[in-house]
Backbone as a ProteinNet text record, in pm:
[ID]
protein_1_A
[PRIMARY]
MTNNITTTTPLLEVTDLARSYPLPREKLFQAPKQMQALRGVSFAVHSGRNVGIVGESGSGKSTLARLVMALDQPSAGSVRLLGQDLHQLPAAALRSARRDMQMVFQDPYSSLDPRQTVARIVAEPLAALAQIGSRAEQREQAAQILTAVGLRAGDLDKYPHEFSGGQRQRIAIARALITRPKLIIADEPVSALDVSVQAQVLNLMVDLQASFGVTYLLISHDLAVVHHLCDEVLVLHQGQVVERGSPNNLFLKPQHPVTQALVAAVPRALPGSKTQQAEISAG
[TERTIARY]
-2025.3	-2119.9	-2258.3	-2330.9	-2460.9	-2572.1	-2691.2	-2806.6	-2915.5	-2877.6	-2976	-3044.2	-3171	-3244.4	-3197.6	-3170.9	-3121.9	-3234.3	-3200.1	-3296.3	-3287.7	-3387	-3390.6	-3285.1	-3252.5	-3152.9	-3015.4	-2917.8	-2785.2	-2717.5	-2639	-2553.5	-2444.7	-2385.6	-2282.5	-2319.3	-2309.8	-2340.3	-2229.9	-2160.4	-2052.8	-2102.7	-2095.4	-2153.5	-2050.5	-2021.5	-1933.5	-1804.8	-1744.2	-1626.2	-1504	-1432.8	-1312.3	-1204.5	-1080	-966.2	-851.1	-799.7	-683.6	-575.8	-452.4	-337.6	-249.9	-199	-111.8	22.6	68.9	200.6	304.9	431.9	535.9	533.1	556.8	559.3	674.7	644.1	748.9	825.6	755.2	817.4	774.1	852.6	832.6	694.7	649.9	523.8	409.2	431.2	328.5	237.3	107.4	13.8	44.3	43.6	75.5	-33	9.6	-85.1	-142.3	-255.2	-322.6	-316.3	-294	-300.1	-433.3	-515.1	-648	-638.4	-648	-642.2	-776.5	-885.7	-1021.6	-1104.5	-1194.8	-1279.9	-1421	-1514.8	-1656.4	-1695.1	-1641.6	-1672.3	-1801.8	-1896	-2024.5	-2060.3	-2106.6	-2158.3	-2229	-2304.9	-2375.7	-2350	-2342.6	-2329.5	-2452.3	-2530.1	-2647.2	-2612.7	-2680.9	-2654.7	-2667	-2564.6	-2564.6	-2518.5	-2486.9	-2443.2	-2302.5	-2205.2	-2066	-2029.3	-1950	-1905.1	-1753.1	-1701.7	-1558.3	-1511.9	-1400.8	-1335.4	-1203.5	-1189.1	-1070.4	-1002.9	-870.8	-795.5	-646.9	-571.6	-427.7	-365.8	-237.1	-166.4	-174.5	-205.5	-215.5	-350.2	-449.1	-581.5	-664.8	-622.7	-697	-766.1	-741.6	-811.5	-783.5	-657	-622.3	-671.4	-667.6	-723.9	-872	-942.2	-1085.2	-1108.8	-1027.8	-1043.2	-1024.8	-924.8	-899.3	-1014.3	-1072.8	-1185.1	-1309.4	-1334.4	-1450.4	-1437.4	-1315.1	-1292	-1279.4	-1292.3	-1277.9	-1140.5	-1038.5	-900.4	-836.1	-909.3	-864.5	-988.5	-969.8	-1081.5	-1095.4	-1216.8	-1234.6	-1225.9	-1189.6	-1194.9	-1337.4	-1417.9	-1558.9	-1631.1	-1764.1	-1844.4	-1867.1	-1934.7	-1971.5	-1963.9	-1946.4	-1949	-2049.2	-2157.2	-2262.1	-2267.7	-2258.9	-2274	-2402.3	-2496.5	-2627	-2690.8	-2673.1	-2734.4	-2656.1	-2548.1	-2468.1	-2347.8	-2329	-2212.6	-2091.3	-2004.4	-1893.5	-1800.6	-1784.2	-1689.2	-1748	-1874.7	-1937.6	-1960.7	-1927.5	-1951.7	-1844.2	-1881	-1778.7	-1702.8	-1589.7	-1498.3	-1565	-1643.4	-1706.1	-1806.8	-1884.5	-1983.5	-1916.9	-1805.8	-1732.2	-1674.1	-1621.9	-1568.6	-1678.1	-1797.4	-1909.4	-1949.6	-1945.8	-1983.1	-1886.4	-1762.5	-1663.7	-1697	-1785.1	-1827.8	-1892.1	-1960.4	-2030.5	-1944.1	-1820.8	-1733.7	-1589.9	-1535.2	-1398.1	-1319.7	-1188.9	-1103.1	-1005.1	-980.9	-876.1	-772.5	-648.1	-543.1	-472.6	-390.3	-327.7	-226.9	-135.6	-19.4	-35	-61.1	-76.1	53.7	166.4	294.7	320.8	265.1	289.8	168.5	49.8	-70.3	-94.8	-18.5	-31	91.2	68.7	178	253.1	380.3	453.4	476.8	456.4	482	358.8	246.1	121.5	79.5	14	-41.3	-164.2	-204.4	-323.3	-445.7	-452.1	-566.4	-578.9	-468.6	-472.7	-501.4	-443.7	-465	-612.4	-671.6	-810.8	-906.1	-878.6	-968.5	-944.2	-842.7	-805.5	-920.8	-1004.8	-1115.2	-1214.5	-1231.2	-1322.6	-1272.7	-1142.9	-1086.2	-1092.4	-1066.6	-1068.1	-1206.8	-1309.8	-1446.8	-1503.4	-1416.9	-1457.7	-1559.6	-1549.5	-1634.6	-1546	-1483.3	-1375.3	-1426.7	-1522.2	-1566.3	-1452.5	-1472.9	-1365.4	-1265.1	-1147.4	-1045.6	-1092	-1162.8	-1213.8	-1318.2	-1403.3	-1505.1	-1440.8	-1340.6	-1269.4	-1205.1	-1144	-1076.8	-1176.6	-1291.9	-1394.1	-1443.8	-1467.3	-1509.9	-1402.2	-1276.6	-1165.9	-1155.4	-1176	-1169.4	-1280.1	-1398.9	-1510.5	-1483.9	-1434.7	-1407.9	-1291.8	-1190.4	-1074.9	-1115.7	-1203.4	-1254.7	-1334.4	-1409.4	-1492.6	-1409.2	-1285.6	-1201.3	-1108.5	-1129.4	-1055.8	-930.1	-909	-796.4	-848.8	-761.3	-801.3	-796	-880.9	-877.8	-741.1	-672.3	-539	-434.5	-469.4	-374.9	-372.8	-460	-472.4	-343.6	-265	-145.1	-19.4	-36.7	77.4	99.7	210.1	245.3	241.5	226.2	210.3	318.4	444.2	552	536.9	447.7	427.3	327.3	278.1	175	221.8	160.8	185.4	112.3	139.2	73.6	-77.3	-124.5	-268.7	-332.5	-263.4	-315.7	-315.9	-214.6	-211.2	-327.3	-360	-473.2	-604.1	-612.9	-730.7	-740.7	-626.1	-625.3	-672.4	-626.4	-668.8	-819	-872	-1015.9	-1091.2	-1037.5	-1100.2	-1105	-997.3	-994.1	-1101.5	-1121.2	-1223.6	-1364.3	-1381.4	-1515.4	-1560.8	-1469.2	-1503.3	-1607	-1618.6	-1722.4	-1856	-1860.5	-1979.7	-2020.7	-1929.3	-1959.4	-2059.1	-2124.1	-2212	-2134.2	-2021	-1941.4	-1794.4	-1727	-1581.1	-1522.2	-1429	-1353.3	-1226.4	-1211.3	-1095.7	-1007.5	-893.1	-802.2	-694	-707.3	-612.7	-588.2	-693.7	-677	-599.5	-580.5	-510.1	-389.8	-357.8	-251.9	-114	-95.5	34.8	47.9	-54.6	-57.3	-32.1	12.3	26.4	-109.9	-110.5	-236.2	-322	-262	-339.1	-403.3	-335.1	-387.8	-493.5	-479.5	-579.4	-718.8	-731.1	-861.7	-919	-834.9	-882.1	-936.8	-865.7	-909.4	-1037.2	-1045.7	-1167.4	-1287.5	-1268.1	-1377.9	-1419.3	-1321.1	-1352	-1438.6	-1406	-1483.2	-1627.2	-1646.2	-1781.5	-1856.3	-1791.4	-1855.3	-1888.9	-1799.1	-1822.6	-1938.3	-1955.9	-2070.2	-2200.9	-2205.9	-2325.6	-2347.2	-2239	-2250.2	-2276.1	-2213	-2218.1	-2300.9	-2344.5	-2425	-2347.6	-2215.6	-2133.1	-2136.2	-2114.9	-2107.5	-1966.7	-1915.5	-1778.5	-1772.5	-1681.9	-1633	-1490.3	-1469.2	-1341.9	-1263.6	-1143	-1057.6	-940.3	-919.7	-818.3	-771	-650.9	-603.6	-637	-691.3	-710.3	-858.9	-898.8	-1039.2	-1089.2	-1001.2	-1042.6	-1082.7	-1014.4	-1045.9	-1183.9	-1214.3	-1346.2	-1455.4	-1423.2	-1521	-1567.1	-1475.7	-1506.3	-1604.5	-1599.6	-1669.4	-1780.7	-1776.4	-1859	-1978	-2081	-2201.4	-2194.9	-2118.1	-2100.6	-1955.3	-1902.5	-1762.7	-1755.1	-1673.4	-1643.5	-1496.8	-1468	-1331.1	-1285.7	-1177.3	-1124.9	-1000.5	-993.9	-877.8	-853.2	-732	-695.1	-798.8	-845.4	-935.2	-1080.8	-1117.6	-1256.1	-1307.5	-1437.8	-1500.8	-1523.9	-1459.1	-1468.6	-1562.4	-1595.9	-1687.8	-1740.9	-1863	-1920.7	-2018.6	-2038.8	-2132.4	-2111.2	-2181.7	-2163.3	-2027.6	-1968.4	-1837.7	-1840.4	-1944.8	-1951	-1954	-2032.6	-2040.4	-1906.1	-1837	-1707	-1605.3	-1613	-1521.7	-1551.6	-1678.2	-1715.9	-1723.3	-1761.7	-1778.5	-1718.4	-1589.1	-1527.4	-1530.6	-1570.6	-1584.7	-1466.5	-1419.6	-1312.6	-1176.7	-1080.3	-947.3	-882.4	-906.3	-849.5	-910	-1040.4	-1105.8	-1055.9	-1038.9	-988	-849.1	-766.7	-631.4	-635.8	-727.5	-740.2	-787.8	-880.2	-927.7	-815.1	-737.6	-627.1	-521.3	-511.7	-409.2	-451.6	-578.8	-627.2	-566	-503.4	-448.3	-559.5	-526	-627.2	-685.3	-604.2	-653	-702.1	-831.1	-889.3	-911.7	-912.3	-938.7	-1086.9	-1167.7	-1311.5	-1352.3	-1480.8	-1532.1	-1515.1	-1533.7	-1524.8	-1634.3	-1749.4	-1859	-1820.7	-1762.1	-1720.4	-1615.1	-1518.8	-1415.1	-1472.9	-1570.5	-1633.2	-1707.8	-1774.4	-1847.2	-1752.5	-1636.5	-1541	-1476.3	-1440.8	-1377.7	-1470.8	-1602.6	-1700.1	-1700.5	-1652.1	-1647.7	-1530.8
697.1	591.1	651.5	605.6	665.4	567.6	622.7	539.4	554.7	600	618.4	486.7	494.1	376.2	334.1	207	159.6	148.9	161.4	139.2	-6.6	-52.2	-192.9	-224	-129	-151.4	-108.6	-199.5	-162.3	-60.5	25.3	114.4	32.6	-59.7	-149.6	-292	-383.9	-523.9	-612.1	-681.3	-772.5	-914.5	-996.4	-1131.1	-1235.6	-1328.4	-1443.8	-1402.9	-1295.6	-1242.3	-1329.6	-1363.1	-1445.7	-1390.8	-1408.1	-1368.7	-1463.2	-1523.6	-1611.4	-1563	-1591.5	-1551.9	-1675	-1691.5	-1806.7	-1791.5	-1899.7	-1902.9	-1947.3	-1918.7	-1964.1	-2116	-2162.3	-2306.6	-2372.7	-2487.4	-2563.3	-2649.9	-2694.3	-2771.9	-2714.5	-2737.1	-2671.6	-2697.6	-2822	-2856.5	-2876.6	-2837.9	-2852.9	-2730.3	-2753.5	-2641	-2561	-2426.9	-2346.2	-2359.3	-2362.5	-2361.8	-2221.6	-2214.4	-2086.9	-2046.3	-1916.9	-1862.2	-1790.8	-1835.3	-1779.1	-1658.1	-1538.7	-1416.9	-1385.8	-1417.5	-1399.1	-1520.2	-1558.5	-1675	-1648.3	-1632.7	-1627.1	-1515.2	-1396.4	-1283.1	-1215.6	-1200.8	-1136.8	-1040	-921.6	-825.2	-714.1	-633.7	-520.8	-395.9	-282.7	-152.9	-71.1	-32.7	49.6	196.6	282.6	426	471.2	540.8	591.5	494.3	370.3	268.6	224.3	264.7	237.6	93.6	32.9	-104.7	-105.5	-180	-194.1	-334.1	-341.6	-468.7	-468.5	-562	-562.8	-698.9	-699.1	-823.5	-795.5	-899.1	-883.2	-868.7	-837.3	-824.3	-955.1	-946.2	-1064.2	-1132	-1068.6	-1131.3	-1113.5	-1024.7	-1001.7	-867.9	-780.3	-651.3	-563.9	-550	-462	-519.8	-652.1	-715.6	-684.1	-692.3	-660.1	-515.4	-423	-282.2	-260.7	-324.7	-309	-365.4	-476	-535	-447.7	-393.3	-306.3	-181.2	-131	-12	-45.3	-174	-220	-185	-192.6	-176.5	-311.1	-418.7	-554.3	-636.9	-746.7	-831.6	-950.6	-981.2	-1097.3	-1228.1	-1333.4	-1466.6	-1519.6	-1473.2	-1510.8	-1408.1	-1404.8	-1314.1	-1179.8	-1090.8	-961.8	-850.5	-728	-605.5	-512.2	-481.8	-395.7	-264.2	-156.4	-22.3	36.5	67	118	26.3	-104.1	-203.9	-239.2	-167.5	-194.5	-282.4	-389.6	-475.3	-403.3	-354.6	-270.5	-342.8	-472.5	-546.9	-588	-555.9	-582.3	-454.8	-339.3	-212.7	-184	-125.7	-75.9	39.5	72	169	303.1	352.9	483.8	482.7	375.2	365	348.6	275.2	258.6	392.3	469.4	601	690	682.4	759.9	712.1	579.4	524	567.1	594.5	633.6	767.8	844.5	968.9	939	823.2	787.6	709.6	678.4	596.8	645.3	693	742.1	671.7	688.9	615.4	708	679.3	745.3	638.6	664	563.5	577.4	477.7	466	576	598.3	681.8	820.7	923.1	1058	1115.6	1049.7	1099.5	1053.5	939.5	888.3	901.3	926.4	930.9	1067.6	1168.5	1302.6	1333.7	1380.9	1413.5	1536.1	1523.4	1637	1750.1	1722.7	1826.3	1910.6	1873.2	1945.2	2028.4	2138.9	2220.4	2150.5	2193.2	2138.2	2159.7	2274.5	2302.7	2196.1	2159.5	2058.4	1919.3	1889.7	1757.7	1737.6	1836	1822.6	1818.3	1896.5	1903.1	1791.8	1709.4	1605.5	1513.5	1465.3	1376.3	1441.7	1571.7	1639	1625.8	1643	1628.3	1483.4	1388.9	1247.1	1201.3	1264.3	1228.1	1316.1	1393	1483.3	1585.7	1624.1	1729.8	1851.8	1897.9	1994.6	2131.6	2186.7	2321.4	2419.2	2541	2638.7	2623.6	2676.8	2668.8	2740.4	2849	2923	2841.9	2769.4	2686.2	2571.3	2510.1	2403.1	2454.9	2569.9	2626	2658.4	2710.4	2742.9	2616.7	2510.9	2384.6	2329.1	2336.3	2287.6	2368	2498.8	2584.7	2548.6	2522.5	2485.8	2354.6	2255.6	2125.6	2134.1	2211.9	2225.4	2287.5	2386.1	2447.1	2347	2261	2161.4	2061	2033	1936	2003.6	2131.5	2198.9	2270.9	2287.5	2366.5	2499.5	2579.2	2712.4	2721.8	2805.6	2828.5	2879.5	2950.1	3001.3	2892.8	2768.9	2657.4	2599.9	2646.5	2588.6	2596.5	2700.3	2719.5	2661.7	2591	2526.6	2387.3	2325.2	2190.8	2094.2	1964.3	1867.9	1873.4	1902.2	1900.5	2009.9	2105.2	2213.6	2177.7	2053.9	2013.6	1895	1882.2	1766	1644.6	1527.1	1405.5	1412.2	1462.7	1474.8	1570.6	1680.8	1777.1	1716.9	1639.5	1574.7	1477.1	1404.9	1313.6	1390.6	1509	1593.8	1635.3	1660.9	1694.3	1574.4	1454.6	1333	1310.6	1338.8	1325.9	1429.3	1550.7	1653.9	1610.9	1551.2	1502	1395.9	1309.4	1205.9	1264.7	1373.3	1431.5	1521.8	1567.6	1675	1633.4	1504.6	1460.3	1435.4	1462.9	1435.5	1288.3	1196.8	1054.1	1006.9	896.9	834	739.5	687.5	591	628.5	623.4	637.8	511.5	450.1	336.8	393.7	375.8	428.1	311.2	297.3	185.3	227.5	186	220.9	372.3	454.2	598.5	669.1	605.1	673.3	594.9	481.4	396.7	460.9	554.9	619.6	744.6	773.1	896.5	868.7	971.9	961.1	938	874.2	839.6	963	1072.7	1193.5	1249.6	1235.7	1285	1189.9	1060.6	963.2	1003	1038.5	1074.7	1196	1293.6	1413.1	1378.7	1292.9	1256.5	1173.2	1081.1	999.9	1085.6	1180.8	1271.5	1357.1	1397.7	1471.8	1387.5	1260.2	1173	1159.7	1154.6	1151.2	1278.7	1394.1	1522.4	1532.9	1484.9	1493.6	1404.3	1293.5	1207.7	1282.5	1356.2	1433.1	1546.3	1607	1723.1	1684.2	1574.4	1539.3	1414.1	1343.9	1224.4	1108.7	1109.2	1002.7	881	763.5	639	582.1	518.9	468.9	316.7	263.3	127.1	142.6	111.8	137.9	8.6	6.9	-110.9	-82.2	-170.3	-143.1	-272	-267.3	-377.4	-351.7	-232.7	-185.1	-185.8	-274.4	-286	-160.2	-89.6	33.2	141	145.7	246.2	221.5	96.2	68.6	82.9	57.7	76.9	221.4	312.7	455.9	499.9	436.4	490.6	401.6	271.9	177.8	123.5	84.8	24	-128.1	-181.6	-325.7	-352.9	-463.6	-498.7	-643.3	-665.4	-799.7	-828.2	-944.8	-985.5	-1079.2	-1040.6	-1116.6	-1192.6	-1321.2	-1404.1	-1500.8	-1494.4	-1580.3	-1575.3	-1454.3	-1432.6	-1464.7	-1500.6	-1534.4	-1451.5	-1427.3	-1360.5	-1465.6	-1447.8	-1546.6	-1501.8	-1372.9	-1323.3	-1187.2	-1157.3	-1026.5	-989.2	-858.3	-811.7	-664.7	-613.2	-474.6	-459.7	-339.3	-321	-356.7	-316.5	-346.9	-496.5	-569.4	-713.8	-781.4	-736.4	-797.2	-764.3	-644	-608	-686.7	-695.8	-754	-906.4	-962.5	-1108	-1163.1	-1145.9	-1200.3	-1352.8	-1412.7	-1557.9	-1626.5	-1570.6	-1635.4	-1598.6	-1689.4	-1657.8	-1535.1	-1513.3	-1394.8	-1268.2	-1266.1	-1150.4	-1128.4	-1236.1	-1225.6	-1164.3	-1202.6	-1146.1	-998.3	-959.7	-819.2	-735.1	-788.6	-717.8	-702.9	-809.1	-805.1	-703.1	-674.7	-581	-435.9	-410.4	-273.1	-205.1	-87.9	-16.7	32.4	60.6	104.4	239	325.3	457.9	447.7	435.9	421.1	556.9	564.7	691.3	720.1	669.6	692.8	788	798.7	888.9	826.4	905.3	853.8	750.9	772.5	677.2	541.6	543.6	419.2	348.5	426.1	365.9	303.2	368.7	315.9	186.9	182.9	62.9	-55.9	-31.2	-138.6	-180.2	-80.9	-110.2	-190.6	-166.2	-236.5	-385.5	-425.5	-568.1	-636.4
6106.2	6074.3	6058.9	5958	5929.6	5959.6	5982.5	6012.2	5907.2	5787.6	5682.4	5647.7	5606.8	5565.2	5427	5408.9	5280.7	5179.8	5054.4	4946.7	4904	4827.7	4787.6	4683	4597	4492.3	4542.4	4547.1	4596.5	4505.1	4566.2	4489.3	4420.5	4494.6	4442.7	4481.5	4386.3	4414.5	4356.7	4443.7	4406	4426.3	4321.1	4326.2	4283.7	4374.8	4346.5	4276.2	4320.2	4253.5	4282.3	4176.4	4188.5	4095.9	4139.1	4054.8	4082.7	3976.6	3987.5	3892.7	3927.8	3848	3822.8	3701	3673.5	3743.3	3800.8	3863	3759.6	3781.4	3687.4	3671.6	3549.8	3523.7	3598.7	3658.7	3725	3624.5	3519.2	3412.7	3279	3176.1	3047.4	2988.7	2987.1	2920.7	3020.4	3141.8	3244.2	3245.8	3259.8	3269.1	3395.6	3384.7	3503.1	3609.4	3734.8	3845.3	3863.1	3931.7	3952.1	4099.8	4122.4	4257.5	4271.8	4365.5	4385.8	4478	4419.1	4499.7	4564.4	4494	4546.8	4510	4602.3	4576.1	4627.6	4535.2	4570.4	4664.2	4643.8	4731.4	4686.3	4779.2	4749.5	4861.5	4823.9	4920.9	4844.6	4917.1	4857.1	4940.1	4871.7	4937.4	4900.6	5000.1	4977.2	5000.6	4931.4	4942.6	5087.6	5134.6	5270.4	5375.7	5338.1	5433.7	5397.3	5475.5	5443.9	5477.7	5390	5409.3	5418.6	5515.3	5532.3	5495.3	5425.3	5394.6	5471	5562.6	5647.5	5640.1	5647.1	5642.3	5650.4	5682	5693.4	5554.4	5550.3	5422.9	5345.8	5216.8	5132.2	5133.7	5198	5207.7	5081.2	4991.7	4867.9	4862.1	4959.8	4966.6	4844.8	4808.9	4696.7	4564.2	4550.8	4431.2	4419.7	4531.2	4532.3	4490.8	4541.4	4506.2	4356.3	4298.6	4155.6	4072	4116.7	4043.2	4054	4170.4	4188.2	4101.6	4088.8	4006.7	3858.3	3823.5	3685.1	3628.8	3715	3672.3	3640.1	3668.4	3640.2	3608.3	3536	3495.8	3590.5	3636.9	3724.2	3646.3	3715.7	3656.4	3655.3	3749.5	3756.9	3841.7	3827.1	3907.3	3839.8	3910.7	3852.8	3955.2	3903.2	3982.8	3917.2	3988.2	3933	4010.1	3936.8	3992.1	3936.5	4024.8	3982.6	3878.2	3898	3810.7	3687.4	3657.9	3538	3572.6	3496.2	3513.9	3454.2	3540.3	3495.1	3398.6	3417.1	3335	3199.8	3177.7	3048.6	2968	3024.9	2957.4	2853.6	2740.1	2646.8	2709.6	2652.3	2713.5	2740.5	2644.8	2661.4	2775.5	2785.1	2892.3	3027.9	3031.9	3156.6	3202.6	3107.6	3142.5	3200.7	3145	3197.6	3337	3358.9	3489.3	3598.2	3561.9	3661.6	3726.4	3666.9	3731.9	3866.8	3876.4	3999.3	4097.1	4058.4	4143.6	4131.4	4239.9	4241.6	4351.1	4350.1	4442.3	4512.8	4640	4717.5	4750.4	4713.4	4729.4	4863.7	4892	5023.4	5051.6	4960.2	4989.5	4928.4	5009.2	4952.9	4898.3	4928.1	4878.2	4735	4696.3	4561.4	4469.7	4524.4	4441.2	4377.9	4419.9	4362.1	4277	4155.9	4064.1	4116.1	4152.5	4209.9	4111.3	3981.7	3880.1	3851.4	3908	3881	4000.8	3973.1	4080.5	4138.3	4256.3	4319.8	4232.2	4165.2	4077.7	3969.2	3906.9	3800.2	3856.1	3972.7	4033.7	4068	4132.7	4178.4	4059.7	3956.2	3840.5	3739.6	3761.7	3664.7	3625.8	3719.5	3679.1	3583.4	3590.5	3498.4	3355.1	3336.7	3202.9	3156.9	3250.2	3214.4	3171.4	3225	3190.8	3080.7	3015.9	2906.9	2954.5	3082.5	3136.4	3161.1	3055.8	3073.5	3115.5	3042.1	3071.1	3045.7	3085.6	3069.5	3183.2	3163.3	3267.5	3393.9	3376.8	3492.4	3568.1	3494.5	3559.1	3636.3	3575.8	3645.4	3772.7	3765.2	3882.4	3992.5	3953.8	4052.6	4124.2	4047.3	4108.7	4201	4157.6	4240	4369.1	4360.5	4479.5	4578.8	4528.4	4615.9	4688.5	4615.3	4675.3	4774.5	4739	4827.5	4960.8	4954.5	5077.5	5159.5	5090.9	5159.9	5238.3	5193.2	5263.7	5364.4	5390.7	5496.1	5453.5	5322.5	5273.4	5219.9	5160.8	5115.4	4963.4	4909.8	4765.1	4721.2	4810.1	4779.2	4763.5	4801.5	4787.4	4645.7	4559.2	4425.4	4344.9	4363.8	4283.3	4347.7	4457.4	4522.9	4464.7	4506.7	4461.4	4581.2	4555	4664.8	4771.6	4732.4	4832	4937.3	4912.7	5007.8	5117.7	5118.6	5214.2	5297.6	5414.3	5500.7	5444.9	5503.4	5456.9	5471.5	5584	5603.5	5504.6	5476.1	5378.4	5237.9	5206.6	5075.2	5060.4	5166.8	5156.4	5142.6	5200.4	5178.8	5031.5	4969.8	4827.3	4745.8	4783.1	4712.7	4727.6	4845.2	4867	4783.7	4775.3	4692.5	4546.6	4498.9	4360.1	4338.2	4436.5	4423.2	4427.4	4498.9	4517.7	4403.7	4321.4	4228.2	4123.9	4095.1	4000.8	4070.7	4201	4283.6	4273.3	4303.9	4289.3	4394.3	4365.6	4463.6	4554.3	4504.7	4580	4572.2	4686	4689.9	4749.4	4674.6	4726.5	4788.1	4917.5	4989.9	5030	4964.7	4987.9	5086.6	5211.6	5318.1	5321.2	5332.7	5314.6	5424.7	5541.6	5650.8	5702.3	5640.8	5694.9	5685.7	5593.8	5579	5665.5	5747.9	5825.9	5973.5	6045.7	6190.2	6253.7	6370.4	6436	6461.5	6504.9	6534.1	6407.4	6294.6	6167.6	6112.9	6141.1	6097.1	6143.5	6270.8	6325.9	6254.4	6222.4	6152.5	6014.7	5942.2	5806.8	5812.1	5906.5	5919.1	5955.8	6046.1	6081	5962.1	5881.8	5759.7	5666.5	5651.7	5563.5	5612.8	5743.9	5800	5763.9	5780.5	5749	5600.5	5514.8	5371	5328.6	5397.2	5366.1	5391.6	5502.2	5533.5	5433.6	5387.6	5297.4	5153	5106.6	4964.9	4936.2	5039.4	5017.6	4958.2	4976.6	4921	5013.6	4956.1	5031.7	5014.9	5121	5118.1	5118.1	5036.5	5050.1	5100.8	5227.7	5294.6	5309.2	5256.2	5260.5	5353.5	5451	5551.8	5616.5	5675.7	5758.2	5904.6	5933.1	6070.1	6104.5	6194.3	6232	6302.6	6372.9	6440.3	6339.8	6227.1	6125	6065.4	6029.7	5971.5	6076.1	6202.9	6310.2	6315.9	6291.6	6299.4	6191.7	6074.9	5958.5	5904.7	5933.4	5857	5935.9	5860.6	5916.3	5911.6	5818.5	5804.6	5771.1	5822.4	5799.8	5751.9	5649.3	5601.4	5628.7	5685.1	5713.3	5602	5535.5	5422.4	5466.3	5428.2	5461	5347.2	5292.1	5179.6	5068.3	5039.2	4926.5	4951.1	5074.4	5104.8	5221.4	5222.4	5336.7	5444.4	5559.6	5666.8	5779	5782.6	5883.7	5839	5878.1	5848.1	5957.3	5972.6	6074.2	6102.3	6202.3	6241.9	6310.7	6307	6371.8	6519.9	6592.1	6735.3	6760.9	6681.5	6701	6676.3	6571.8	6542.2	6650.3	6707.2	6814.3	6941.9	6975	7103.1	7099.6	6984.2	6975.4	6846	6825	6703	6705.8	6593.9	6588.5	6521.6	6411.5	6335.3	6395.5	6393.8	6448.3	6384.5	6256.2	6190.3	6249.2	6268.1	6328.9	6470.3	6544.9	6681.2	6683.8	6586.8	6579	6542.9	6454.4	6416.7	6534.7	6613.4	6731.7	6833	6850.5	6946.8	6907.4	6778	6729.1	6740.8	6777.6	6786.5	6908	6890.2	7006.4	7097.4	7219.6	7316.5	7278.2	7218.4	7175.6	7032.9	7014.3	6881.8	6818.5	6684.2	6616.2	6607.3	6698.3	6696.6	6806	6828.1	6929.6	7067.1	7172.2	7307.1	7332.3	7271	7287.5	7229	7110.2	7048.4	7131.8	7184.3	7264.6	7390.2	7451.5	7571.5	7542.8	7424.5	7388	7375	7313.1	7290.9	7423.5	7505.1	7632.6	7722.8	7707.7	7791.1	7764.3	7644.7	7612.5	7675.5
[MASK]
+++++++++++++++++++++++++++++++++++++++++++++++++++++++++++++++++++++++++++++++++++++++++++++++++++++++++++++++++++++++++++++++++++++++++++++++++++++++++++++++++++++++++++++++++++++++++++++++++++++++++++++++++++++++++++++++++++++++++++++++++++++++++++++++++++++++++++++++++++++++++++

C-alpha cells in the first residue's frame, strides 16, 4: 500500500458505467429481457493510489475489468484513461492507449501460450503495439523485465510448462510491465496460487510499484488480498457498489451485509504484513 499524494487529474476515471445483456426470449414475439451485469458504477484511480474491487462470484467484477480494458462496450457510462474516453477512440488510438494500461489475468496456467518461449511471451505486447524494434532489442528488454520480477535472463528460452504457478504469474506480470504502463488491471492475480505463493506475488507487486511507478486496479473476491495492496476498496454486489472505503475501515467496521460476509470469510493468516494482521486482529 502506498501513501503517495494524489494528483487532481485521475489516471483512470469510471463514470456511471453500466452493462446489460439480453436474455433468451421467453416467447417468440416478446422483447427479450435484460440482465444488468453493472449498474451506475463510478470511481477514480489516481496515480500511485491502488484501488481494489472486491465482491463475490457473479457480482460483476470480470465484466467491469473487460469494460475498463475496452474489451467490451458499455451500455452506458464512460471509461477515461488519462482523460481519453477509451470507448470513443478509433482503433489505432485505442491500440496506442493500451501502452499505458495492461492486464494480468487470473490463471497463469491458461494465460500463457504453451507453444511460445518466455522471450516471445514477455515481448508480445511490444509487437502488438507496433513497437517491434530489433529482435535483439526485444530480447534485452524482456531479460531486464524478467530479472525485475525475480526470474533469470536464462529463463527466456524456456517454455511455460517448465515453471511453477507462482513463476508463471511472474512471467505474466513481466509481460504486463514491458510497455512500462501507468496502470495494471490485475484480475484475481493470486487466486489460482497456493497461499504461501500468494504472499510472494503480492509482495512482488508492491516492490514493482516502487520500482516502476505503476498503479494497480486489483479485482478480487478476497478482501485480505486487496487489504495487502490497496489504498481504497469498493465492494461490488449484483453490479452495484454497495460500500467503499479504506481497507482497514472495511475490515474493522463493515456496514453492508456483503462486506460483513467477505470479512467473515477472511482466514486468520492473512497474506499481509504482521502489522496489518495485528491491526485487523485488534478489531
